[in-house]
C-alpha positions, 0 to 999 in steps of 0.5 A, spaced: 748 928 311 749 925 318 747 927 324 752 930 329 753 926 335 749 930 341 753 926 347 761 924 348 764 918 346 770 918 351 764 919 356 760 913 354 766 909 354 767 910 361 760 908 363 760 902 358 767 900 362 764 901 369 758 897 367 762 891 364 768 891 369 762 889 374 758 885 370 761 883 364 758 881 358 753 877 358 750 880 364 750 887 362 744 889 358 743 894 352 738 898 357 744 898 363 748 901 358 744 906 355 742 908 362 749 908 365 751 912 360 745 917 359 744 916 351 738 913 347 739 906 344 738 909 337 744 914 339 748 908 342 747 904 336 749 910 331 756 911 334 757 904 336 753 899 331 752 894 336 753 892 343 759 887 341 762 893 338 761 897 344 765 892 348 771 892 344 771 899 344 770 899 351 775 893 352 781 897 348 779 904 352 779 900 358 786 897 358 789 903 354 787 907 361 789 902 366 795 900 363 797 907 362 796 908 370 800 902 372 806 904 367 806 910 371 807 907 378 811 901 375 816 905 371 818 910 376 824 910 378 823 915 384 820 908 388 824 902 390 821 896 386 817 893 392 814 901 393 812 900 386 808 894 387 806 896 394 803 902 391 800 899 385 796 894 390 795 901 394 791 903 387 787 897 386 785 898 394 783 904 393 779 902 387 775 897 391 774 902 397 771 907 393 766 902 390 764 898 396 762 905 398 758 904 392 755 898 394 759 893 390 766 891 387 769 895 382 770 889 378 776 888 372 774 888 365 780 884 363 778 879 369 772 879 366 773 877 360 778 872 361 773 868 366 768 868 359 773 864 354 767 864 349 769 872 348 775 871 345 772 865 341 766 870 339 771 876 336 778 875 335 779 882 337 778 881 344 784 875 344 788 880 341 787 886 346 787 881 352 794 877 350 797 884 348 795 887 355 797 881 359 804 882 356 805 889 357 802 888 364 807 882 366 813 886 362 812 892 367 811 887 373 818 884 371 821 891 370 819 893 377 822 886 380 829 887 377 829 894 379 827 892 386 833 886 386 838 892 384 835 896 389 835 890 395 828 891 396 826 885 392 829 878 394 835 876 389 833 869 388 827 870 385 826 870 377 823 876 375 818 873 370 815 868 375 814 873 380 811 878 375 806 872 373 805 871 381 804 879 382 799 879 377 795 873 379 795 876 386 792 883 383 787 878 379 785 874 384 783 880 389 778 883 384 775 876 384 775 876 391 772 883 392 766 880 388 765 876 394 764 882 399 770 881 402 772 888 406 778 892 404 783 891 409 782 884 408 783 884 401 790 888 403 792 883 407 791 878 403 795 881 397 801 883 402 801 876 404 801 873 397 806 878 395 811 876 401 815 871 398 817 878 393 818 884 398 823 884 403 
């Protein structure tokens, strides 16, 4: 009979996400993961088999959580299209501010994974997760831009799909730039400048 687990899997995944999104897969040790999750190595491996498996599960958890949050913002009919994009930037900036107060950048597990192409080769599930996340994110952004063109808050001459790629690139760039220690207010100015071709 299997021993009952003495820890909360979701809490462990949350802890793993916090480590992976800042340090990436290669630079996150099993010891870091155990310490962050307050579990023993044996308990971690009993539940997740390996660091690789934990990474895949954590990545799934991360994109599901962030995707739901982005969907709530970008599909909010009570906001103009431009307000949806600005609110998304505000959420990212709030995460970076909270992380800066703890002495580091917030990071992004998707950006970290995309910057490590060997991860995609290592496990095809990583590729599938990242590709699906990108498709869904671009679709949400494109929808918000179309809504903004209808309500007049976003320039009509912008191709919504191109605008979605621009917005995604700006936000991903913010995550990378934050890792260099740039302050949050500067990051906010960079974001709004990057999106200025979309917003009225």
